[in-house]
C-alpha positions in Angstrom: 30.9 -7.5 -100.0 27.3 -8.2 -100.5 26.1 -7.0 -103.3 22.2 -5.8 -104.2 20.7 -7.7 -107.2 17.3 -6.1 -108.3 14.5 -8.8 -108.7 12.7 -9.1 -111.8 9.4 -7.4 -112.0 6.6 -8.9 -109.6 8.9 -11.3 -108.0 7.8 -10.4 -104.3 3.9 -10.0 -105.1 3.0 -13.5 -103.5 4.8 -12.3 -99.9 2.7 -9.1 -100.1 -0.1 -11.0 -100.5 0.4 -13.3 -98.1 1.0 -10.7 -95.4 -2.2 -8.8 -96.7 -4.5 -12.0 -96.4 -2.4 -13.1 -92.8 -3.6 -9.2 -91.9 -7.5 -9.6 -92.9 -7.0 -13.0 -91.0 -5.8 -11.5 -87.9 -8.5 -8.7 -88.6 -11.4 -11.4 -89.0 -10.3 -13.4 -86.2 -10.4 -9.7 -83.9 -13.7 -9.1 -85.3 -15.0 -12.6 -84.6 -14.0 -12.6 -80.9 -15.4 -8.9 -80.8 -19.0 -10.4 -81.9 -18.4 -13.5 -80.1 -17.7 -12.0 -77.1 -21.0 -9.2 -77.6 -23.1 -12.9 -78.3 -21.7 -14.2 -75.0 -22.4 -10.8 -72.9 -26.3 -10.9 -74.9 -26.3 -14.5 -73.7 -25.8 -13.6 -70.4 -27.8 -10.2 -70.6 -31.0 -12.7 -71.8 -30.6 -15.4 -68.9 -31.6 -14.9 -65.3 -31.0 -17.6 -63.1 -32.5 -20.4 -64.8 -34.4 -18.8 -67.4 -33.2 -18.4 -71.4 -35.3 -15.4 -73.2 -36.0 -15.9 -76.7 -37.5 -13.0 -78.9 -40.5 -15.2 -79.2 -40.7 -16.5 -75.5 -38.6 -18.1 -73.0 -37.7 -21.1 -71.4 -37.2 -22.2 -67.3 -35.2 -25.0 -66.3 -34.9 -26.5 -63.0 -32.1 -27.6 -60.6 -31.0 -30.4 -62.6 -31.0 -28.2 -65.9 -34.0 -29.9 -67.6 -36.6 -27.9 -69.2 -39.8 -27.8 -67.4 -41.6 -24.4 -68.5 -42.1 -23.3 -72.3 -44.1 -20.3 -72.8 -44.3 -18.6 -76.4 -45.1 -15.1 -77.4 -48.3 -15.1 -79.4 -49.3 -11.9 -80.2 -46.0 -10.3 -80.6 -41.9 -10.6 -80.3 -39.3 -8.7 -78.6 -36.8 -6.7 -79.7 -33.6 -8.0 -78.2 -31.5 -5.0 -78.7 -33.8 -3.2 -76.6 -33.3 -5.3 -73.4 -31.4 -4.3 -70.5 -30.3 -5.9 -67.3 -30.1 -4.6 -63.7 -29.9 -6.7 -60.8 -32.7 -9.2 -60.7 -34.7 -7.5 -63.0 -34.3 -8.3 -66.9 -36.4 -5.7 -68.8 -37.2 -4.7 -72.8 -39.0 -1.5 -74.1 -39.4 -2.4 -77.7 -41.7 -4.9 -79.6 -41.5 -5.9 -83.4 -44.2 -3.6 -83.7 -43.3 -0.4 -81.3 -43.1 0.5 -77.4 -43.8 -1.9 -74.4 -43.0 -2.4 -71.0 -41.6 -6.1 -70.5 -40.0 -7.3 -67.8 -38.3 -10.6 -66.2 -37.9 -10.1 -62.2 -36.2 -13.3 -60.4 -37.1 -13.9 -56.8 -35.8 -16.6 -54.7 -38.1 -16.6 -51.7 -36.7 -19.6 -50.5 -33.7 -21.9 -51.0 -35.9 -24.6 -53.0 -38.5 -22.3 -54.8 -37.3 -20.0 -57.4 -40.1 -17.4 -58.7 -40.2 -15.3 -62.2 -42.8 -12.5 -62.0 -43.3 -11.6 -65.8 -45.2 -8.4 -67.0 -45.8 -7.9 -70.7 -47.8 -4.2 -70.9 -48.4 -2.7 -74.1 -47.6 1.1 -74.6 -49.9 0.9 -77.6 -53.5 0.5 -78.6 -53.5 -2.8 -79.5 -56.1 -5.8 -78.9 -54.6 -8.6 -76.9 -51.3 -10.0 -75.3 -51.2 -13.4 -75.7 -48.7 -16.1 -74.3 -49.3 -19.9 -75.1 -48.3 -21.9 -72.4 -46.4 -25.4 -73.3 -47.8 -28.9 -71.4 -44.3 -29.8 -71.8 -44.9 -33.7 -71.2 -46.2 -33.0 -67.7 -49.7 -33.1 -66.1 -51.7 -29.8 -64.9 -54.0 -29.4 -62.2 -56.2 -26.2 -61.1 -57.9 -23.4 -62.8 -61.6 -23.8 -62.3 -64.8 -26.3 -61.6 -65.8 -27.8 -65.2 -69.0 -29.5 -66.3 -66.6 -32.6 -67.1 -63.9 -32.6 -64.8 -60.8 -34.5 -65.1 -57.7 -35.4 -63.2 -55.2 -34.0 -64.7 -56.9 -31.8 -66.6 -57.7 -33.1 -70.2 -58.3 -30.0 -72.6 -60.1 -31.2 -75.4 -60.5 -30.0 -79.2 -59.2 -26.1 -80.4 -61.0 -23.6 -77.7 -60.7 -19.9 -78.6 -59.6 -17.9 -75.2 -62.8 -16.8 -73.5 -63.1 -14.5 -70.3 -62.1 -17.0 -67.0 -64.9 -15.5 -64.7 -67.6 -17.8 -62.5 -70.1 -19.5 -64.3 -73.1 -21.6 -63.6 -71.4 -25.1 -65.5 -75.0 -26.6 -65.0 -77.2 -24.6 -67.5 -73.6 -23.5 -69.7 -71.1 -27.0 -69.6 -68.5 -25.2 -71.7 -68.1 -22.7 -69.3 -65.9 -22.0 -66.4 -67.4 -23.1 -62.9 -68.7 -21.3 -59.9 -65.3 -22.0 -58.0 -61.8 -21.0 -59.8 -58.8 -19.3 -59.3 -56.0 -18.3 -61.4 -53.8 -20.8 -60.5 -52.3 -24.1 -62.4 -49.6 -26.8 -60.9 -47.9 -29.1 -62.7 -46.5 -32.7 -62.0 -43.1 -31.5 -63.1 -42.9 -29.0 -60.1 -43.7 -25.9 -61.8 -47.0 -23.1 -61.3 -48.4 -20.5 -62.4 -50.3 -18.0 -60.7 -52.1 -15.2 -63.0 -52.4 -11.7 -61.5 -55.1 -10.0 -60.0 -55.3 -7.1 -62.4 -55.0 -8.9 -65.8 -58.3 -8.9 -67.9 -58.0 -13.0 -68.2 -59.0 -14.9 -71.0 -58.1 -18.6 -71.1 -58.1 -20.7 -74.4 -56.4 -24.2 -75.1 -55.2 -26.4 -78.3 -55.2 -29.7 -78.1 -53.5 -30.2 -81.1 -50.7 -28.1 -79.8 -50.6 -29.4 -76.2 -50.8 -25.7 -74.6 -52.8 -23.1 -72.4 -53.5 -20.1 -74.1 -53.2 -16.6 -71.7 -54.8 -13.6 -72.8 -55.0 -10.2 -71.6 -57.9 -8.4 -73.4 -60.3 -5.5 -72.6 -61.9 -4.9 -76.0 -65.1 -7.2 -76.4 -64.8 -8.5 -73.1 -66.8 -8.1 -69.8 -63.2 -6.8 -67.8 -63.2 -3.0 -67.3 -59.7 -1.0 -67.1 -59.5 0.7 -63.3 -60.1 4.5 -63.5 -57.0 6.2 -64.7 -55.4 3.0 -66.7 -54.5 3.3 -70.2 -56.7 0.8 -71.4 -54.3 -1.2 -73.0 -53.6 -5.0 -72.1 -51.4 -6.2 -69.7 -50.3 -9.7 -69.1 -48.6 -10.4 -65.8 -48.5 -13.4 -63.4 -45.9 -15.1 -61.5 -44.1 -18.4 -62.5 -42.4 -20.9 -59.3 -40.2 -23.6 -60.0 -39.6 -26.2 -57.1 -38.1 -29.4 -56.2 -41.4 -31.4 -56.3 -45.0 -31.0 -57.0 -46.1 -31.1 -53.5 -43.7 -28.5 -51.7 -44.4 -25.9 -54.3 -47.9 -26.2 -54.2 -47.3 -25.8 -50.4 -45.4 -22.8 -51.0 -48.1 -21.3 -53.4 -51.0 -21.7 -51.1 -49.3 -20.5 -48.4 -47.7 -16.9 -50.3 -50.8 -16.5 -52.4 -53.7 -17.8 -51.0 -55.9 -16.6 -48.0 -57.0 -19.0 -45.2 -60.1 -19.7 -43.4 -60.2 -18.1 -40.3 -61.8 -21.0 -38.3 -63.4 -24.4 -39.1 -67.3 -24.9 -39.4 -69.8 -26.6 -37.8 -67.9 -30.1 -36.5 -71.3 -31.5 -36.6 -71.7 -31.1 -40.3 -68.3 -32.8 -40.4 -69.7 -35.8 -38.6 -73.6 -36.2 -39.4 -75.2 -36.0 -42.8 -77.0 -32.9 -44.1 -80.7 -33.3 -45.1 -81.8 -31.5 -48.0 -85.3 -31.4 -49.6 -83.7 -30.1 -52.8 -83.5 -33.6 -54.9 -86.8 -35.3 -53.4 -89.2 -32.5 -53.4 -88.0 -30.0 -55.8 -90.1 -27.0 -55.6 -93.0 -28.6 -54.2 -92.0 -28.6 -51.0 -94.6 -27.9 -48.1 -95.1 -27.6 -44.7 -96.2 -31.3 -44.1 -94.1 -32.8 -46.8 -91.1 -31.6 -44.6 -92.4 -32.9 -41.4 -92.8 -36.1 -43.0 -89.2 -36.0 -44.3 -88.3 -35.3 -40.4 -90.2 -38.0 -39.0 -88.5 -40.4 -41.5 -85.3 -39.4 -40.7 -85.9 -40.3 -37.2 -87.8 -43.5 -37.8 -85.3 -44.9 -40.2 -82.6 -44.6 -38.0 -80.2 -41.8 -39.1 -78.8 -39.2 -37.8 -78.3 -35.3 -39.0 -76.4 -32.4 -38.4 -79.3 -30.1 -39.7 -82.5 -30.3 -42.0 -82.0 -28.0 -45.3 -85.4 -26.1 -46.5 -84.7 -25.7 -50.4 -86.6 -24.3 -52.9 -89.8 -23.1 -52.7 -91.1 -21.9 -49.6 -91.8 -18.4 -50.3 -94.6 -16.9 -52.4 -92.6 -15.4 -55.2 -88.7 -15.2 -55.4 -87.1 -12.0 -53.5 -89.3 -12.4 -50.6 -88.5 -13.1 -47.0 -91.3 -15.1 -45.6 -93.2 -18.5 -46.1 -96.0 -19.2 -48.4 -98.9 -19.5 -46.1 -100.7 -21.6 -48.6 -97.8 -23.9 -48.6 -96.6 -23.6 -45.0 -99.6 -22.4 -43.2 -98.0 -22.4 -39.6 -94.3 -22.1 -40.0 -94.0 -20.9 -36.3 -95.5 -24.4 -35.1 -93.5 -26.3 -37.6 -90.0 -24.8 -36.8 -91.3 -25.6 -32.9 -92.1 -29.1 -33.7 -88.6 -29.5 -35.9 -86.3 -28.2 -32.8 -88.4 -30.3 -30.2 -87.5 -33.4 -32.2 -83.7 -31.8 -32.4 -83.6 -30.6 -35.5 -81.7 -27.3 -36.5 -83.1 -25.9 -40.0 -81.4 -23.7 -42.8 -82.8 -22.0 -45.2 -82.4 -21.8 -49.3 -81.5 -18.2 -50.5 -80.2 -16.4 -53.6 -79.3 -13.2 -54.8 -82.5 -12.6 -57.2 -85.5 -10.6 -56.5 -88.3 -11.4 -59.5 -90.6 -8.8 -61.3 -93.6 -10.4 -59.7 -92.0 -10.4 -56.2 -93.5 -7.4 -53.7 -89.8 -6.5 -53.3 -89.3 -6.1 -56.7 -90.6 -2.4 -56.0 -89.0 -1.7 -52.8 -85.0 -2.7 -53.9 -86.0 -0.6 -57.5 -86.8 2.6 -54.9 -83.6 2.0 -52.8 -81.5 1.5 -55.6 -80.3 -1.8 -54.8 -80.0 -3.5 -58.2 -77.3 -4.2 -60.5 -78.2 -1.4 -63.3 -77.6 -1.0 -67.1 -74.7 0.3 -68.5 -76.4 4.3 -68.3 -77.6 3.5 -64.7 -80.8 4.5 -65.1 -82.5 1.2 -64.8 -82.2 -2.2 -63.2 -80.7 -4.8 -65.3 -83.1 -7.6 -65.8 -81.7 -11.1 -65.6 -82.8 -14.9 -66.4 -82.3 -17.0 -64.2 -83.5 -21.0 -63.6 -86.6 -19.7 -61.7 -87.5 -16.7 -64.0 -87.1 -13.3 -64.3 -85.8 -10.4 -62.1 -83.6 -8.0 -61.1 -80.2 -9.1 -58.8 -78.8 -7.2 -55.9 -75.6 -5.4 -56.3 -73.3 -6.6 -53.6 -70.8 -3.7 -54.3 -73.7 -1.4 -52.5 -73.2 -1.5 -49.1 -76.8 -0.6 -48.6 -78.1 -3.8 -50.9 -75.9 -5.7 -48.6 -77.2 -4.8 -45.4 -80.8 -4.9 -46.6 -80.1 -8.3 -47.8 -78.8 -9.3 -44.5 -81.4 -7.6 -42.7 -84.1 -10.1 -44.0 -82.0 -13.3 -43.4 -81.3 -11.9 -39.8 -85.0 -11.4 -39.4 -86.0 -14.8 -40.6 -82.7 -16.2 -38.2 -84.8 -14.4 -35.1 -88.3 -15.1 -35.8 -87.4 -18.8 -36.6 -84.7 -19.7 -35.0 -83.2 -20.3 -38.7 -80.0 -21.8 -37.7 -77.9 -20.7 -41.4 -78.8 -20.5 -45.0 -78.0 -22.2 -48.1 -76.4 -19.7 -50.6 -77.4 -20.5 -54.4 -76.0 -18.9 -57.3 -73.8 -15.8 -57.3 -71.6 -16.5 -60.6 -71.1 -13.8 -62.7 -72.8 -15.5 -65.8 -75.9 -14.0 -64.0 -75.2 -10.9 -64.9 -76.1 -8.8 -68.0 -73.0 -8.6 -70.4 -73.1 -4.9 -69.9 -74.1 -3.8 -66.4 -72.8 -1.4 -64.0 -72.8 -1.6 -60.0 -72.0 1.2 -57.3 -68.7 0.4 -57.1 -67.2 -0.3 -60.9 -66.1 -3.8 -61.3 -62.8 -4.2 -63.2 -63.2 -7.8 -62.6 -66.2 -9.2 -62.9 -65.9 -12.4 -60.6 -65.4 -9.6 -57.8 -69.1 -9.7 -57.8 -68.7 -13.6 -57.2 -66.3 -12.6 -54.3 -69.2 -10.0 -52.5 -72.0 -12.3 -52.9 -69.7 -15.0 -50.7 -69.1 -12.5 -48.3 -72.9 -12.7 -46.9 -72.3 -15.8 -45.9 -69.5 -14.9 -42.9 -72.2 -14.1 -40.6 -73.5 -17.4 -40.7 -70.7 -19.4 -41.4 -70.8 -22.3 -39.1 -73.2 -24.0 -41.3 -73.6 -21.7 -44.4 -73.1 -23.3 -47.7 -71.7 -21.5 -51.0 -71.3 -22.8 -54.5 -69.2 -20.3 -55.8 -66.0 -18.9 -54.6 -63.6 -16.6 -56.0 -60.5 -15.3 -53.5 -62.8 -16.5 -50.8 -60.8 -19.3 -49.2 -60.8 -17.4 -45.9 -64.5 -17.7 -46.0 -65.0 -20.6 -43.0 -68.1 -22.3 -44.5 -68.7 -25.3 -46.7 -68.4 -25.0 -50.5 -70.6 -27.2 -52.4 -69.5 -28.4 -55.8 -72.2 -27.6 -58.9 -75.2 -29.9 -58.9 -74.5 -33.3 -60.2 -76.8 -35.3 -62.4 -77.8 -38.9 -61.7 -75.6 -40.8 -63.7 -72.1 -42.5 -64.1 -70.0 -40.6 -66.2 -67.2 -37.6 -65.9 -69.9 -34.8 -66.9 -71.7 -33.7 -63.8 -71.8 -37.5 -62.8 -70.6 -40.1 -60.1 -67.1 -40.1 -61.9 -66.6 -36.0 -61.9 -66.8 -36.0 -58.0 -63.2 -36.8 -57.4 -61.6 -35.1 -60.1 -63.9 -31.6 -58.7 -63.0 -31.9 -55.3 -59.6 -32.3 -55.8 -59.4 -29.6 -58.1 -61.1 -27.1 -55.9 -59.1 -28.4 -53.0 -55.7 -27.4 -55.1 -57.6 -24.2 -55.2 -57.6 -23.9 -51.7 -61.1 -24.6 -50.7 -60.7 -27.7 -48.1 -64.2 -27.7 -46.4 -66.1 -29.5 -49.3 -69.8 -30.7 -49.7 -69.8 -33.0 -52.8 -73.7 -32.3 -53.4 -76.2 -34.7 -52.7 -76.0 -38.6 -52.9 -77.2 -40.2 -56.1 -77.2 -36.5 -57.7 -80.2 -34.5 -58.1 -82.3 -36.4 -60.2 -82.8 -34.2 -63.2 -85.1 -34.1 -65.3 -87.2 -36.7 -63.1 -84.6 -39.0 -63.2 -83.8 -40.9 -60.3 -80.8 -43.1 -59.6 -80.9 -46.6 -59.8 -80.0 -48.1 -56.8 -76.6 -49.4 -57.8 -75.6 -45.8 -58.8 -76.8 -44.7 -55.2 -75.1 -46.7 -53.0 -71.7 -46.4 -54.8 -72.4 -42.7 -54.7 -73.4 -43.1 -50.9 -70.2 -45.1 -50.3 -67.9 -42.7 -51.7 -69.6 -39.5 -49.9 -68.9 -41.4 -46.6 -65.5 -40.6 -47.1 -65.6 -36.9 -48.3 -65.2 -34.2 -45.8 -69.4 -34.1 -45.0 -72.3 -36.0 -46.8 -75.5 -35.1 -47.8 -78.9 -36.4 -48.3 -81.6 -35.6 -50.4 -83.4 -38.9 -52.0 -83.8 -40.6 -49.3 -82.2 -44.3 -48.7 -85.8 -45.3 -48.0 -87.1 -44.4 -50.9 -85.1 -47.9 -52.4 -85.8 -50.5 -50.0 -84.4 -52.2 -46.8 -81.3 -53.2 -47.8 -80.2 -49.5 -49.2 -81.2 -48.3 -45.6 -79.1 -50.8 -43.9 -75.8 -49.9 -46.1 -76.7 -46.2 -45.4 -76.9 -46.7 -41.9 -73.8 -48.2 -42.1 -71.6 -45.8 -43.8 -73.2 -43.2 -42.4 -71.7 -44.6 -38.7 -68.7 -45.3 -40.7 -68.3 -41.7 -41.7 -69.0 -40.5 -38.4 -66.8 -43.0 -36.6 -63.9 -43.2 -38.6 -63.7 -40.4 -41.0 -65.3 -37.7 -39.3 -62.5 -37.5 -36.6 -59.8 -38.0 -39.1 -60.8 -34.8 -40.9 -61.6 -32.7 -38.3 -57.9 -33.2 -37.3 -57.0 -31.8 -40.4 -59.7 -29.4 -41.0 -57.9 -27.7 -37.8 -54.4 -27.7 -39.7 -56.1 -26.3 -42.8 -56.4 -23.0 -41.0 -52.6 -22.6 -40.3 -51.5 -24.3 -43.6 -54.1 -24.4 -46.2 -52.9 -27.9 -46.9 -55.9 -30.0 -48.7 -58.2 -32.4 -46.8 -59.1 -34.9 -49.6 -55.5 -35.3 -51.4 -53.9 -36.5 -54.9 -52.1 -39.7 -54.7 -48.8 -37.8 -55.9 -49.0 -35.8 -52.6 -46.9 -38.7 -51.0 -45.7 -40.2 -54.2 -43.7 -37.0 -55.6 -41.6 -38.7 -58.2 -44.3 -41.3 -59.2 -45.4 -41.1 -62.5 -48.5 -43.3 -61.6 -49.4 -41.3 -59.1 -50.1 -38.0 -61.4 -52.9 -39.7 -63.5 -55.2 -41.5 -60.8 -58.4 -39.7 -61.0 -60.6 -42.6 -59.2 -58.7 -42.5 -55.3 -57.5 -40.1 -53.2 -56.1 -39.9 -49.9 -57.5 -38.5 -46.6 -54.3 -36.9 -44.9 -51.1 -38.7 -45.6 -52.4 -42.2 -44.6 -55.5 -42.9 -45.8 -56.1 -44.2 -49.3 -59.7 -44.3 -50.6 -60.7 -46.2 -53.7 -64.3 -46.5 -54.4 -66.1 -48.5 -57.4 -67.1 -45.7 -60.1 -68.4 -48.3 -63.1 -71.9 -49.8 -63.0 -72.2 -53.3 -63.1 -68.9 -54.0 -61.4 -67.9 -56.2 -57.8 -64.1 -55.6 -58.1 -61.8 -53.0 -59.3 -58.3 -52.2 -59.9 -56.0 -50.5 -57.2 -52.6 -48.6 -57.3 -51.2 -48.8 -54.2 -48.0 -45.9 -53.8 -44.5 -46.9 -52.2 -45.3 -48.1 -48.4 -47.0 -50.7 -46.5 -50.8 -50.4 -46.8 -53.5 -52.5 -44.4 -57.1 -53.3 -45.5 -59.7 -55.8 -44.3 -58.2 -58.1 -46.6 -54.8 -57.6 -46.0 -51.4 -55.7 -45.9 -49.8 -54.9 -49.2 -46.1 -53.6 -49.9 -46.4 -50.6 -52.4 -45.9 -49.1 -55.0 -48.0 -51.9 -56.5 -51.4 -52.5 -58.4 -53.8 -54.8 -56.7 -55.7 -56.1 -60.0 -59.5 -57.2 -59.8 -59.6 -56.2 -56.3 -62.9 -57.6 -55.1 -65.3 -54.8 -53.7 -69.0 -56.3 -52.8 -72.0 -53.5 -53.6 -72.2 -53.0 -49.7 -68.6 -52.2 -50.0 -65.6 -49.9 -50.1 -62.3 -50.5 -50.6 -59.9 -48.5 -48.4 -56.1 -48.6 -47.2 -54.1 -47.5 -44.3 -50.6 -47.0 -44.2 -48.7 -48.4 -41.6 -45.3 -48.4 -40.4 -43.0 -51.8 -40.6 
């Protein structure tokens, strides 16, 4: 028999403790597994496609899993416990300060492009919403025409966010230019497009290598729409593609309007001749006729003759000053007999000393002060006056009626529409139709060119890509550098081409000679050579103002433009109507994975197969040239890229260009 013998007191306590400890460990494991499962579900919740959301920002990865886009939330952080996910929409309802409406919607519109629609809308009365986009060791392009233009973008210093609106960068060199769009593209195949409804401000930090995107109404020229709370909202689209070229093509087709047709073929083929830089505002009937006579005398061709400032008695009038142009009708008749079509300079201002100031005031055609009772006087480069309110259909009709009267009376061909930037509006103003975004004024003004678009010229553009006219880059100084000089032309033309403006007029050969500073002979020749490979050419300072050598070189490159460049440009211009693809293209357009091509700012392509490499440095008759992959033929030989040609010889009367050839 078995006998149960009682144990000593406390003998089984270790076993009990071991059991309790085991139970605790099992419980801890269950709890750990529970929280691990929760964290997995939360991680899955906070991930949508290739975007990972955190409380202070998000990261987007490409198809290979590389982080290609990083955005930080600078004005607040999310309460991640308020986030939910339904289908392709990830939304959050609270930040650390209170209620908001935040969501990310994933949209795969084609197999090679993934887009994320992102919106941060404050539901409390806060000052602003700010997100900061990191450069991510990539090169960025787009945004706006600038006074100092680089390609890729090179934002220097620490710049507080300012309203992203059209401005005259000739008079304010730290502002954004007259042609701009809320669109940026990077070399790692990412793009961002800010929504039109955003009261958008842009700043940057060179130290942190970020662009600062801010939505703000308070203290800004943006105004909330009627019925809107006035709380700031920052919304935009980020798209990721396989390569930079195919992504840009997608973005242009998806978000930019296209021109309706191709403007005058003659302007693509033959130079425009303008009185602006040569005569400034001292132009007269006698000088204009002599200018036209000299064009013929020196053996040049022309598309049209452009009569610039100042042919009227006062600014804001629409007929010729009888002192300067005593027989305007006879002058036009003489020019027509000589084969010249003539365009006239115009602008949106009516100076207070013009006879039309009282007329426009009585009719209520001006932009007004905030009260709406008085016209808002503005200062521009030719004085003080009112500016026409192009949201007012009566003001637009009145303006167009005067232009059409000039057209009928003198058989004027078209007009050069100057100014139009919102920087010429008062800081506080009112228009007949309220403007939430001040740059809409630029859009309304640019529409005045539509009836004359075949040979019309604009220097401003905002959502204006569908207007089939020539867009001129802002006035250049007669200098070599990146600040409105020769070196700035390629970066500027590439930038506005990426923004969807393809019919580019690269301003006057040799610059505008401000202030009374004419380009020296070498600068003029190098400027001329570059212009010959742009979509259109424009002379003002004439070649015969120098010597016979310059005249000879100018004729040579004008003929080269007409016979070799223009046919190619016109073919590409016809494609723009359907695709929006640039005529003037960066090297990376055909070299999508070539790191060297992303940084080249002194060369460009016309289409996919003509590479142009002008000399842009004083005193140089050679330059280094980068050739992407392929076989490239020049007058000096055929070369296999990718490769650098070092010290490639380019005489003063030459420009290096290469044609891609099949092997």
